[in-house]
ZAKEMAR-334915 format. One line per field, with one value per atom (N, C-alpha, C, CB): residue in three letters; atom name; x, y negated, z. Coordinates in nm, 3 decimals. Glycine has a CB too. Layout:
% ZAKEMAR-334915
res: ALA_...
atom: CA_...
px: X_...
py: Y_...
pz: Z_...
% end
This chain:
% ZAKEMAR-334915
res: UNK_UNK_UNK_UNK_UNK_UNK_UNK_UNK_UNK_UNK_UNK_UNK_UNK_UNK_UNK_UNK_UNK_UNK_UNK_UNK_UNK_UNK_UNK_UNK_UNK_UNK_UNK_UNK_UNK_UNK_UNK_UNK_UNK_UNK_UNK_UNK_UNK_UNK_UNK_UNK_UNK_UNK_UNK_UNK_UNK_UNK_UNK_UNK_UNK_UNK_UNK_UNK_UNK_UNK_UNK_UNK_UNK_UNK_UNK_UNK_UNK_UNK_UNK_UNK_UNK_UNK_UNK_UNK_UNK_UNK_UNK_UNK_UNK_UNK_UNK_UNK_UNK_UNK_UNK_UNK_UNK_UNK_UNK_UNK_UNK_UNK_UNK_UNK_UNK_UNK_UNK_UNK_UNK_UNK_UNK_UNK_UNK_UNK_UNK_UNK_UNK_UNK_UNK_UNK_UNK_UNK_UNK_UNK_UNK_UNK_UNK_UNK_UNK_UNK_UNK_UNK_UNK_UNK_UNK_UNK_UNK_UNK_UNK_UNK_UNK_UNK_UNK_UNK_UNK_UNK_UNK_UNK_UNK_UNK_UNK_UNK_UNK_UNK_UNK_UNK_UNK_UNK_UNK_UNK_UNK_UNK_UNK_UNK_UNK_UNK_UNK_UNK_UNK_UNK_UNK_UNK_UNK_UNK_UNK_UNK_UNK_UNK_UNK_UNK_UNK_UNK_UNK_UNK_UNK_UNK_UNK_UNK_UNK_UNK_UNK_UNK_UNK_UNK_UNK_UNK_UNK_UNK_UNK_UNK_UNK_UNK_UNK_UNK_UNK_UNK_UNK_UNK_UNK_UNK_UNK_UNK_UNK_UNK_UNK_UNK_UNK_UNK_UNK_UNK_UNK_UNK_UNK_UNK_UNK_UNK_UNK_UNK_UNK_UNK_UNK_UNK_UNK_UNK_UNK_UNK_UNK_UNK_UNK_UNK_UNK_UNK_UNK_UNK_UNK_UNK_UNK_UNK_UNK_UNK_UNK_UNK_UNK_UNK_UNK_UNK_UNK_UNK_UNK_UNK_UNK_UNK_UNK_UNK_UNK_UNK_UNK_UNK_UNK_UNK_UNK_UNK_UNK_UNK_UNK_UNK_UNK_UNK_UNK_UNK_UNK_UNK_UNK_UNK_UNK_UNK_UNK_UNK_UNK_UNK_UNK_UNK_UNK_UNK_UNK_UNK_UNK_UNK_UNK_UNK_UNK_UNK_UNK_UNK_UNK_UNK_UNK_UNK_UNK_UNK_UNK_UNK_UNK_UNK_UNK_UNK_UNK_UNK_UNK_UNK_UNK_UNK_UNK_UNK_UNK_UNK_UNK_UNK_UNK_UNK_UNK_UNK_UNK_UNK_UNK_UNK_UNK_UNK_UNK_UNK_UNK_UNK_UNK_UNK_UNK_UNK_UNK_UNK_UNK_UNK_UNK_UNK_UNK_UNK_UNK_UNK_UNK_UNK_UNK_UNK_UNK_UNK_UNK_UNK_UNK_UNK_UNK_UNK_UNK_UNK_UNK_UNK_UNK_UNK_UNK_UNK_UNK_UNK_UNK_UNK_UNK_UNK_UNK_UNK_UNK_UNK_UNK_UNK_UNK_UNK_UNK_UNK_UNK_UNK_UNK_UNK_UNK_UNK_UNK_UNK_UNK_UNK_UNK_UNK_UNK_UNK_UNK_UNK_UNK_UNK_UNK_UNK_UNK_UNK_UNK_UNK_UNK_UNK_UNK_UNK_UNK_UNK_UNK_UNK_UNK_UNK_UNK_UNK_UNK_UNK_UNK_UNK_UNK_UNK_UNK_UNK_UNK_UNK_UNK_UNK_UNK_UNK_UNK_UNK_UNK_UNK_UNK_UNK_UNK_UNK_UNK_UNK_UNK_UNK_UNK_UNK_UNK_UNK_UNK_UNK_UNK_UNK_UNK_UNK_UNK_UNK_UNK_UNK_UNK_UNK_UNK_UNK_UNK_UNK_UNK_UNK_UNK_UNK_UNK_UNK_UNK_UNK_UNK_UNK_UNK_UNK_UNK_UNK_UNK_UNK_UNK_UNK_UNK_UNK_UNK_UNK_UNK_UNK_UNK_UNK_UNK_UNK_UNK_UNK_UNK_UNK_UNK_UNK_UNK_UNK_UNK_UNK_UNK_UNK_UNK_UNK_UNK_UNK_UNK_UNK_UNK_UNK_UNK_UNK_UNK_UNK_UNK_UNK_UNK_UNK_UNK_UNK_UNK_UNK_UNK_UNK_UNK_UNK_UNK_UNK_UNK_UNK_UNK_UNK_UNK_UNK_UNK_UNK_UNK_UNK_UNK_UNK_UNK_UNK_UNK_UNK_UNK_UNK_UNK_UNK
atom: N_CA_C_CB_N_CA_C_CB_N_CA_C_CB_N_CA_C_CB_N_CA_C_CB_N_CA_C_CB_N_CA_C_CB_N_CA_C_CB_N_CA_C_CB_N_CA_C_CB_N_CA_C_CB_N_CA_C_CB_N_CA_C_CB_N_CA_C_CB_N_CA_C_CB_N_CA_C_CB_N_CA_C_CB_N_CA_C_CB_N_CA_C_CB_N_CA_C_CB_N_CA_C_CB_N_CA_C_CB_N_CA_C_CB_N_CA_C_CB_N_CA_C_CB_N_CA_C_CB_N_CA_C_CB_N_CA_C_CB_N_CA_C_CB_N_CA_C_CB_N_CA_C_CB_N_CA_C_CB_N_CA_C_CB_N_CA_C_CB_N_CA_C_CB_N_CA_C_CB_N_CA_C_CB_N_CA_C_CB_N_CA_C_CB_N_CA_C_CB_N_CA_C_CB_N_CA_C_CB_N_CA_C_CB_N_CA_C_CB_N_CA_C_CB_N_CA_C_CB_N_CA_C_CB_N_CA_C_CB_N_CA_C_CB_N_CA_C_CB_N_CA_C_CB_N_CA_C_CB_N_CA_C_CB_N_CA_C_CB_N_CA_C_CB_N_CA_C_CB_N_CA_C_CB_N_CA_C_CB_N_CA_C_CB_N_CA_C_CB_N_CA_C_CB_N_CA_C_CB_N_CA_C_CB_N_CA_C_CB_N_CA_C_CB_N_CA_C_CB_N_CA_C_CB_N_CA_C_CB_N_CA_C_CB_N_CA_C_CB_N_CA_C_CB_N_CA_C_CB_N_CA_C_CB_N_CA_C_CB_N_CA_C_CB_N_CA_C_CB_N_CA_C_CB_N_CA_C_CB_N_CA_C_CB_N_CA_C_CB_N_CA_C_CB_N_CA_C_CB_N_CA_C_CB_N_CA_C_CB_N_CA_C_CB_N_CA_C_CB_N_CA_C_CB_N_CA_C_CB_N_CA_C_CB_N_CA_C_CB_N_CA_C_CB_N_CA_C_CB_N_CA_C_CB_N_CA_C_CB_N_CA_C_CB_N_CA_C_CB_N_CA_C_CB_N_CA_C_CB_N_CA_C_CB_N_CA_C_CB_N_CA_C_CB_N_CA_C_CB_N_CA_C_CB_N_CA_C_CB_N_CA_C_CB_N_CA_C_CB_N_CA_C_CB_N_CA_C_CB_N_CA_C_CB_N_CA_C_CB_N_CA_C_CB_N_CA_C_CB_N_CA_C_CB_N_CA_C_CB_N_CA_C_CB_N_CA_C_CB_N_CA_C_CB_N_CA_C_CB_N_CA_C_CB_N_CA_C_CB_N_CA_C_CB_N_CA_C_CB_N_CA_C_CB_N_CA_C_CB_N_CA_C_CB_N_CA_C_CB_N_CA_C_CB_N_CA_C_CB_N_CA_C_CB_N_CA_C_CB_N_CA_C_CB_N_CA_C_CB_N_CA_C_CB_N_CA_C_CB_N_CA_C_CB_N_CA_C_CB
px: -2.399_-2.315_-2.171_-2.361_-2.083_-1.942_-1.859_-1.896_-1.757_-1.670_-1.527_-1.677_-1.494_-1.361_-1.248_-1.354_-1.277_-1.173_-1.122_-1.226_-1.201_-1.158_-1.054_-1.278_-1.039_-0.942_-0.800_-0.949_-0.774_-0.639_-0.603_-0.628_-0.703_-0.680_-0.673_-0.788_-0.670_-0.667_-0.551_-0.657_-0.433_-0.315_-0.320_-0.187_-0.376_-0.392_-0.492_-0.440_-0.600_-0.700_-0.640_-0.820_-0.559_-0.496_-0.396_-0.427_-0.325_-0.234_-0.313_-0.156_-0.421_-0.503_-0.560_-0.617_-0.602_-0.653_-0.545_-0.705_-0.425_-0.315_-0.280_-0.192_-0.273_-0.239_-0.343_-0.227_-0.470_-0.577_-0.578_-0.713_-0.576_-0.579_-0.452_-0.593_-0.339_-0.213_-0.215_-0.098_-0.267_-0.273_-0.366_-0.321_-0.477_-0.571_-0.503_-0.697_-0.437_-0.373_-0.251_-0.332_-0.170_-0.054_-0.099_0.033_-0.199_-0.250_-0.306_-0.356_-0.379_-0.437_-0.327_-0.530_-0.230_-0.120_-0.038_-0.031_-0.013_0.065_-0.005_0.089_-0.135_-0.211_-0.205_-0.357_-0.213_-0.206_-0.069_-0.241_0.036_0.172_0.197_0.274_0.124_0.143_0.094_0.072_-0.007_-0.061_-0.111_-0.175_-0.020_-0.061_-0.134_0.059_-0.103_-0.168_-0.318_-0.105_-0.357_-0.500_-0.567_-0.519_-0.496_-0.555_-0.578_-0.465_-0.485_-0.501_-0.625_-0.376_-0.652_-0.773_-0.898_-0.773_-0.894_-1.010_-1.044_-0.986_-0.941_-0.967_-0.960_-0.868_-0.939_-0.938_-0.833_-1.075_-0.712_-0.598_-0.480_-0.563_-0.377_-0.259_-0.184_-0.166_-0.104_-0.024_0.072_0.054_0.134_0.227_0.161_0.288_0.043_-0.028_-0.075_-0.148_-0.115_-0.156_-0.040_-0.208_0.079_0.197_0.228_0.321_0.217_0.238_0.143_0.219_0.014_-0.085_-0.054_-0.226_-0.016_0.013_0.133_0.041_0.237_0.354_0.317_0.470_0.237_0.193_0.110_0.112_0.023_-0.056_0.034_-0.160_0.130_0.223_0.304_0.319_0.362_0.443_0.358_0.515_0.241_0.151_0.108_0.029_0.076_0.038_0.151_-0.004_0.273_0.388_0.413_0.513_0.394_0.409_0.312_0.389_0.187_0.088_0.121_-0.052_0.156_0.186_0.301_0.219_0.407_0.524_0.506_0.645_0.419_0.401_0.513_0.395_0.567_0.670_0.607_0.798_0.609_0.542_0.395_0.614_0.332_0.195_0.097_0.151_0.114_0.022_0.036_0.046_0.158_0.182_0.129_0.333_0.154_0.104_-0.048_0.152_-0.112_-0.258_-0.311_-0.307_-0.244_-0.288_-0.279_-0.202_-0.170_-0.156_-0.262_-0.018_-0.290_-0.391_-0.532_-0.387_-0.554_-0.682_-0.697_-0.693_-0.591_-0.597_-0.628_-0.464_-0.563_-0.591_-0.736_-0.498_-0.786_-0.926_-1.024_-0.953_-0.992_-1.080_-1.083_-1.034_-0.969_-0.966_-1.055_-0.824_-1.050_-1.134_-1.282_-1.097_-1.314_-1.452_-1.501_-1.466_-1.418_-1.455_-1.479_-1.347_-1.391_-1.407_-1.538_-1.286_-1.564_-1.685_-1.811_-1.681_-1.806_-1.926_-1.954_-1.912_-1.850_-1.872_-1.842_-1.790_-1.759_-1.727_-1.809_-1.576_-1.800_-1.870_-2.014_-1.795_-2.047_-2.182_-2.236_-2.276_-2.147_-2.195_-2.247_-2.082_-2.344_-2.399_-2.312_-2.538_-2.357_-2.285_-2.259_-2.362_-2.361_-2.346_-2.306_-2.476_-2.322_-2.289_-2.403_-2.165_-2.384_-2.489_-2.512_-2.455_-2.404_-2.414_-2.412_-2.302_-2.412_-2.407_-2.266_-2.493_-2.168_-2.030_-1.931_-1.989_-1.975_-1.880_-1.903_-1.887_-1.964_-1.984_-1.868_-2.114_-1.893_-1.786_-1.797_-1.786_-1.881_-1.894_-1.763_-2.007_-1.698_-1.572_-1.463_-1.529_-1.454_-1.352_-1.375_-1.352_-1.502_-1.536_-1.496_-1.686_-1.518_-1.479_-1.327_-1.527_-1.251_-1.106_-1.059_-1.042_-1.129_-1.097_-1.113_-1.186_-1.224_-1.250_-1.148_-1.394_-1.115_-1.016_-0.880_-1.004_-0.843_-0.717_-0.722_-0.684_-0.839_-0.853_-0.822_-0.996_-0.866_-0.834_-0.683_-0.906_-0.618_-0.473_-0.402_-0.422_-0.449_-0.388_-0.401_-0.454_-0.518_-0.541_-0.479_-0.688_-0.448_-0.390_-0.242_-0.464_-0.192_-0.054_-0.033_0.035_-0.138_-0.127_-0.103_-0.019_-0.091_-0.078_0.066_-0.154_0.080_0.211_0.285_0.196_0.210_0.273_0.313_0.180_0.350_0.406_0.557_0.357_0.625_0.770_0.832_0.823_0.776_0.830_0.820_0.754_0.710_0.694_0.788_0.549_0.802_0.890_1.036_0.873_1.073_1.210_1.229_1.250_1.123_1.130_1.122_1.256_1.075_1.059_0.916_1.100_0.892_0.754_0.705_0.744_0.576_0.522_0.481_0.402
py: 1.469_1.586_1.540_1.679_1.603_1.565_1.688_1.507_1.667_1.775_1.746_1.793_1.773_1.739_1.811_1.770_1.925_1.999_1.922_2.137_1.827_1.747_1.642_1.680_1.614_1.512_1.548_1.496_1.675_1.717_1.663_1.869_1.616_1.565_1.413_1.614_1.346_1.199_1.143_1.148_1.197_1.142_1.169_1.200_1.282_1.311_1.213_1.457_1.186_1.091_0.951_1.087_0.912_0.780_0.774_0.746_0.883_0.887_0.870_1.020_0.943_0.932_0.791_1.034_0.732_0.595_0.499_0.553_0.509_0.422_0.441_0.449_0.566_0.594_0.535_0.744_0.550_0.501_0.349_0.552_0.285_0.138_0.083_0.086_0.144_0.100_0.113_0.179_0.225_0.245_0.143_0.388_0.112_0.013_-0.123_0.001_-0.167_-0.298_-0.299_-0.342_-0.194_-0.190_-0.192_-0.066_-0.111_-0.106_-0.239_0.001_-0.304_-0.434_-0.537_-0.482_-0.540_-0.635_-0.607_-0.631_-0.480_-0.442_-0.485_-0.291_-0.463_-0.506_-0.657_-0.459_-0.730_-0.876_-0.924_-0.937_-0.854_-0.891_-0.865_-0.815_-0.773_-0.741_-0.852_-0.611_-0.927_-1.036_-1.148_-0.985_-1.217_-1.317_-1.436_-1.366_-1.467_-1.582_-1.559_-1.611_-1.445_-1.415_-1.393_-1.293_-1.330_-1.307_-1.440_-1.216_-1.535_-1.664_-1.737_-1.751_-1.722_-1.782_-1.716_-1.770_-1.583_-1.510_-1.546_-1.360_-1.568_-1.601_-1.750_-1.528_-1.828_-1.974_-2.024_-2.023_-1.968_-2.009_-2.035_-1.901_-2.101_-2.126_-1.995_-2.229_-1.995_-1.877_-1.845_-1.898_-1.947_-1.926_-1.862_-2.058_-1.910_-1.853_-1.712_-1.941_-1.688_-1.554_-1.456_-1.556_-1.499_-1.412_-1.389_-1.477_-1.493_-1.477_-1.374_-1.612_-1.385_-1.289_-1.147_-1.329_-1.135_-1.003_-0.939_-1.015_-1.016_-0.964_-0.925_-1.068_-1.009_-0.979_-0.851_-1.097_-0.832_-0.709_-0.587_-0.717_-0.598_-0.487_-0.454_-0.522_-0.555_-0.530_-0.477_-0.658_-0.535_-0.486_-0.343_-0.575_-0.313_-0.177_-0.079_-0.171_-0.116_-0.029_-0.010_-0.085_-0.117_-0.107_-0.008_-0.243_-0.011_0.084_0.227_0.046_0.242_0.376_0.439_0.370_0.364_0.416_0.420_0.333_0.336_0.328_0.248_0.466_0.152_0.063_-0.074_0.058_-0.124_-0.250_-0.245_-0.369_-0.130_-0.108_-0.208_0.034_-0.240_-0.334_-0.473_-0.338_-0.515_-0.646_-0.648_-0.680_-0.541_-0.531_-0.537_-0.400_-0.465_-0.464_-0.603_-0.363_-0.674_-0.810_-0.902_-0.866_-0.893_-0.975_-0.940_-0.957_-0.813_-0.771_-0.813_-0.620_-0.821_-0.874_-1.020_-0.861_-1.097_-1.238_-1.252_-1.309_-1.170_-1.173_-1.137_-1.076_-1.035_-0.993_-1.099_-0.863_-1.167_-1.274_-1.389_-1.324_-1.416_-1.517_-1.478_-1.539_-1.351_-1.302_-1.310_-1.158_-1.275_-1.282_-1.427_-1.223_-1.518_-1.659_-1.711_-1.742_-1.675_-1.719_-1.665_-1.672_-1.538_-1.476_-1.534_-1.325_-1.563_-1.614_-1.761_-1.595_-1.845_-1.988_-2.058_-2.049_-2.000_-2.062_-1.997_-2.051_-1.866_-1.796_-1.761_-1.669_-1.770_-1.744_-1.606_-1.850_-1.507_-1.371_-1.318_-1.279_-1.232_-1.173_-1.060_-1.123_-0.997_-0.887_-0.777_-0.830_-0.746_-0.642_-0.701_-0.564_-0.831_-0.894_-0.885_-0.831_-0.947_-0.949_-0.813_-1.050_-0.734_-0.603_-0.489_-0.585_-0.520_-0.416_-0.366_-0.302_-0.418_-0.373_-0.487_-0.282_-0.609_-0.720_-0.820_-0.793_-0.775_-0.861_-0.850_-0.825_-0.886_-0.883_-0.765_-1.011_-0.667_-0.546_-0.469_-0.456_-0.455_-0.381_-0.447_-0.373_-0.578_-0.651_-0.638_-0.799_-0.640_-0.626_-0.489_-0.650_-0.388_-0.253_-0.244_-0.152_-0.309_-0.308_-0.382_-0.371_-0.488_-0.558_-0.463_-0.683_-0.393_-0.301_-0.187_-0.243_-0.134_-0.027_-0.076_0.026_-0.197_-0.253_-0.280_-0.383_-0.312_-0.329_-0.197_-0.377_-0.086_0.045_0.067_0.159_0.031_0.048_-0.041_0.016_-0.164_-0.254_-0.198_-0.394_-0.147_-0.102_0.033_-0.097_0.111_0.244_0.251_0.348_0.152_0.156_0.248_0.198_0.307_0.394_0.540_0.346_0.576_0.716_0.766_0.799_0.891_0.954_0.978_1.084_0.993_1.027_0.904_1.111_0.801_0.681_0.694_0.550_0.645_0.653_0.592_0.584_0.481_0.415_0.508_0.283_0.578_0.671_0.789_0.720_0.840_0.956_0.922_1.007_0.795_0.751_0.695_0.645_0.701_0.652_0.501_0.699_0.436_0.291_0.258_0.229_0.136_0.089_0.043_-0.026_0.068_0.019_-0.123_0.103
pz: -0.596_-0.606_-0.625_-0.723_-0.554_-0.558_-0.596_-0.421_-0.672_-0.716_-0.672_-0.871_-0.545_-0.495_-0.568_-0.347_-0.627_-0.698_-0.821_-0.741_-0.869_-0.984_-0.948_-1.047_-0.819_-0.774_-0.816_-0.622_-0.837_-0.879_-1.017_-0.878_-1.091_-1.226_-1.233_-1.317_-1.117_-1.116_-1.197_-0.972_-1.176_-1.246_-1.396_-1.186_-1.434_-1.577_-1.638_-1.599_-1.566_-1.614_-1.628_-1.519_-1.531_-1.538_-1.653_-1.406_-1.678_-1.792_-1.922_-1.793_-1.936_-2.057_-2.073_-2.055_-1.963_-1.966_-2.014_-1.829_-1.955_-1.996_-2.142_-1.910_-2.186_-2.326_-2.421_-2.350_-2.387_-2.475_-2.481_-2.428_-2.365_-2.362_-2.427_-2.216_-2.397_-2.457_-2.608_-2.401_-2.658_-2.804_-2.870_-2.836_-2.805_-2.861_-2.874_-2.771_-2.767_-2.771_-2.863_-2.631_-2.859_-2.947_-3.093_-2.919_-3.125_-3.263_-3.309_-3.276_-3.221_-3.254_-3.279_-3.142_-3.190_-3.206_-3.331_-3.085_-3.358_-3.475_-3.604_-3.477_-3.611_-3.729_-3.747_-3.720_-3.636_-3.643_-3.688_-3.508_-3.646_-3.687_-3.835_-3.605_-3.893_-4.034_-4.125_-4.068_-4.080_-4.161_-4.069_-4.253_-4.000_-3.903_-3.965_-3.828_-4.091_-4.154_-4.169_-4.292_-4.223_-4.238_-4.104_-4.327_-4.010_-3.879_-3.807_-3.794_-3.823_-3.757_-3.810_-3.777_-3.939_-3.995_-3.937_-4.149_-3.925_-3.874_-3.730_-3.885_-3.648_-3.507_-3.478_-3.419_-3.584_-3.574_-3.475_-3.532_-3.486_-3.404_-3.496_-3.297_-3.444_-3.526_-3.552_-3.456_-3.656_-3.689_-3.574_-3.821_-3.517_-3.407_-3.286_-3.366_-3.251_-3.137_-3.168_-3.097_-3.291_-3.333_-3.319_-3.477_-3.360_-3.347_-3.198_-3.418_-3.117_-2.972_-2.914_-2.900_-2.947_-2.898_-2.946_-2.943_-3.072_-3.129_-3.058_-3.279_-3.034_-2.964_-2.821_-2.963_-2.755_-2.618_-2.614_-2.561_-2.713_-2.719_-2.739_-2.832_-2.828_-2.854_-2.728_-2.970_-2.666_-2.547_-2.431_-2.504_-2.412_-2.308_-2.333_-2.297_-2.458_-2.494_-2.468_-2.640_-2.506_-2.482_-2.332_-2.549_-2.255_-2.110_-2.049_-2.046_-2.097_-2.047_-2.091_-2.096_-2.216_-2.268_-2.191_-2.419_-2.171_-2.102_-1.951_-2.136_-1.900_-1.756_-1.690_-1.697_-1.761_-1.707_-1.690_-1.801_-1.567_-1.534_-1.579_-1.602_-1.557_-1.605_-1.543_-1.572_-1.417_-1.353_-1.412_-1.202_-1.435_-1.496_-1.640_-1.494_-1.714_-1.852_-1.853_-1.919_-1.762_-1.756_-1.723_-1.651_-1.632_-1.598_-1.719_-1.482_-1.794_-1.915_-2.019_-1.975_-2.033_-2.131_-2.088_-2.150_-1.958_-1.909_-1.950_-1.754_-1.936_-1.976_-2.125_-1.943_-2.207_-2.351_-2.377_-2.426_-2.309_-2.328_-2.282_-2.253_-2.171_-2.124_-2.223_-1.986_-2.287_-2.393_-2.509_-2.441_-2.547_-2.657_-2.619_-2.694_-2.495_-2.449_-2.452_-2.306_-2.401_-2.401_-2.542_-2.334_-2.634_-2.773_-2.832_-2.859_-2.808_-2.863_-2.801_-2.841_-2.670_-2.601_-2.631_-2.452_-2.618_-2.618_-2.750_-2.512_-2.834_-2.962_-3.074_-2.993_-3.083_-3.190_-3.153_-3.225_-3.023_-2.973_-3.012_-3.024_-3.006_-3.028_-2.897_-3.085_-2.902_-2.782_-2.731_-2.807_-2.625_-2.565_-2.667_-2.445_-2.747_-2.851_-2.985_-2.867_-3.004_-3.131_-3.229_-3.191_-3.342_-3.443_-3.507_-3.551_-3.520_-3.584_-3.484_-3.684_-3.357_-3.255_-3.227_-3.297_-3.298_-3.277_-3.266_-3.390_-3.286_-3.286_-3.173_-3.418_-3.067_-2.951_-2.855_-2.880_-2.731_-2.632_-2.537_-2.554_-2.571_-2.488_-2.484_-2.542_-2.598_-2.611_-2.527_-2.758_-2.535_-2.460_-2.309_-2.501_-2.269_-2.128_-2.077_-2.106_-2.157_-2.121_-2.102_-2.228_-2.189_-2.177_-2.051_-2.300_-2.013_-1.888_-1.770_-1.870_-1.765_-1.654_-1.653_-1.664_-1.769_-1.777_-1.727_-1.923_-1.763_-1.714_-1.564_-1.789_-1.510_-1.365_-1.293_-1.330_-1.350_-1.292_-1.291_-1.370_-1.399_-1.408_-1.306_-1.550_-1.290_-1.192_-1.051_-1.198_-1.017_-0.880_-0.849_-0.852_-0.950_-0.927_-0.961_-1.007_-1.032_-1.077_-1.196_-0.965_-1.244_-1.361_-1.331_-1.447_-1.205_-1.169_-1.164_-1.265_-1.121_-1.105_-1.235_-1.033_-1.345_-1.472_-1.552_-1.553_-1.482_-1.544_-1.539_-1.472_-1.640_-1.645_-1.520_-1.771_-1.475_-1.355_-1.234_-1.328_-1.219_-1.106_-1.118_-1.098_-1.238_-1.260_-1.233_-1.402_-1.253_-1.229_-1.087_-1.332_-1.006_-0.869_-0.856_-0.806_-0.962_-0.961_-0.927_-1.097_-0.893_-0.877_-1.012_-0.771_-1.042_-1.170_-1.151_-1.219
% end
């Protein structure tokens, strides 16, 4: 069954997708910036690299939210997510769902796919770049 009348909402859906993914990454990065020393211990990375990741998450999240360089932001966030997936799979050996059903790499995989949609669509018409006549 197909509902062609729903196609009129594609750009709204892409806006909501960008806002949600952007908010997730911005929030994650912001929390990491508030206490990079403890976060670096938790993820077993240096404080400097933790700050780099946090800033990248914040900037990528803001790029998605605003719709400015959304495709580039999504690509960068995919790389961060793939790093998290690799760490969870090969270093921490957590499963897809994780030990508690919430700490595996399922969430990160979902964010990769969501960012793939943003890359392939440019984030839709309701991106700041589109509204200003720029390319995202």
